[in-house]
N, C-alpha and C positions, 0 to 999 in steps of 0.2 A: 580148063577154065577155073577150076578150083584154084589152081596155082596162081592164076592171074588175079583172082579175087583175093587170095591170100597175100600176094605181092602188093596188090592195090591197097589192101587193108593195112599192111605194114607200112607202106608208103604214106598212106593217109595218116596213120598213127604218128609216123615220124614227123610229117609236116605239121600236124596238129601240136605235137610236142614242141617243135621249133617255134611255131607261132605263139604258143603259150609262154614259153621261156622269153621270147621277144617281148610279148605283152607285159610280162612281169618286169623286165628291165625298163621298158618305157614307162610303166606305171611307177616303178621305183624312182626313176629319174625325174619325172614330171609331176606325178599325182601323189605319190606317197608322202613326200615332204609337206605339201600344202595340207593334205588330209591330217597327217600327224600334228602339224602346227595348229590346225583348227581344233583338233581334239585336245591338245595341250592347253591352248588358249581357253577353251571351254572349261577344262578341268581347273585351270588357274582362276577363271572367273567364278566358278562355283566355290572354290576354296576361299576366295576373297569375300564373296557374299556370305558364306558361313561365318567367317571371321568377323565381318561387320555385324552380322546378326548377333553373334556372341557378345561383341563389344556393346552393342545397343542394349542387350539384355542386362549386362553388367551395369551400364549407365542407368538403366531403369531401376535396378536394385539399389544403386547408390542414391538416385533421386528419391526413391521411396524412403530409404533410411534417412536421408537428409530432411525430407518432408516431415517424417515422424519426429526427428530430433528437434526441428524448428517448432513443430506443434507442441512438443513437450516443453521446450523453453518458453514458448508463449504462454502456456498454461501456468508454468512456474512463475513467470513474471506477473501474470494476472493475479495469482494467489498472493504474491509479495505485495503488489499494489493494493489489493483488498485488505491485507493485514495492516499495511501502513495506513490506509484510510481509516480502518477501525481504530487503530492506535491513536491517530490524530483526533478522531471524533471523541474517543474516550478522554484524551488529554484536554480537549476543548471543554467537554462537559465538566471534568474535574476542576479545570481552571475557573470556569464560570461559577461552579458551585462554591469554590473557595473564595472567589471574589465577592460573591453574594453574601457568604457568611461573614467575610471581613467587613463588607459594607454594613451589613446588619449589626455587627458588633460595634462598629464605629457609631452608627445611629443610636444604638442602645446607650453607649457611653456618653454621647452628646446629650441624649434625653435625660440620663441620670445626672449629668453635670448641670443641665438646665433646671431639673427638678430641685437639685441640692441648692443651686443658686437662688431659685425662687423661694425655697423653704427658708434659707438663711435670711433672705430679704424680708420674708413674712415674719420670721421670728424677731428680727431687728425692729421692724415696724411695730410689732406687737409689744415688744419691750419698751419702745419709745412711748407708745400709747399708754401702757401700764404705768410707766414712770410719770407721764404727764398727769394721769388720773390720780396716781398716788400723791403727787405734789399738791394737786388741787384739793384732794380729800384731806391731806395733812394740813394744808393751809386753812381750810374751813374748820377743821377740828381745833387747830391751834388758836384760831380766832375765838372760837367758842370757849375753849378751856382757859385761855389767857385773858379773857374779858374781866375776870375778877381776880383779886389778889389771892384769895384762898385757893382758887383753882390753880394758880401759878405755883404756889408752895406745894400743893399736893402733887402736881406734875413733877416737880424737881425731886421730891421725896421718892416717887415711883422710879424715876430714872436712876437715882442713886442706888436703890435696892437692886435694880437690874445690873448695874455696873459691878456691884459687889458679888453677885452670883456668877458672873463670867470669870 
């Protein structure tokens, strides 16, 4: 019986080995390729996902760098605009100040000219009045002095003395 059990065990082992090898051939022919293809597709999908993640990370870094560059340019442009505005403001103030000084100088010159004109007119008027008064006084004096013959002779003698002195 032992021999039968041993023969049966070897027979069972043999048939199990044949079934196992057959199973491997069947799996290799029908299941192994789809399983390997699925594993390869999965591996390829993971590689693609990692590549896309890396690309997205690089794009984020580029975007961050671009954002910082744009921000820096905007700040620089703002500073330039502020400088330009300050410069324009200072130029406007300086121009207004110069125009005011020029206008004040013109007004002063006009006022001086007007004062000088008025002064000359007043002096001319005063001379005219002095001349008229002098003629009137001289006329009255001459009438008084020339009223008598002795006064006329005396006046002529005085005038002749004055002429000799000059």
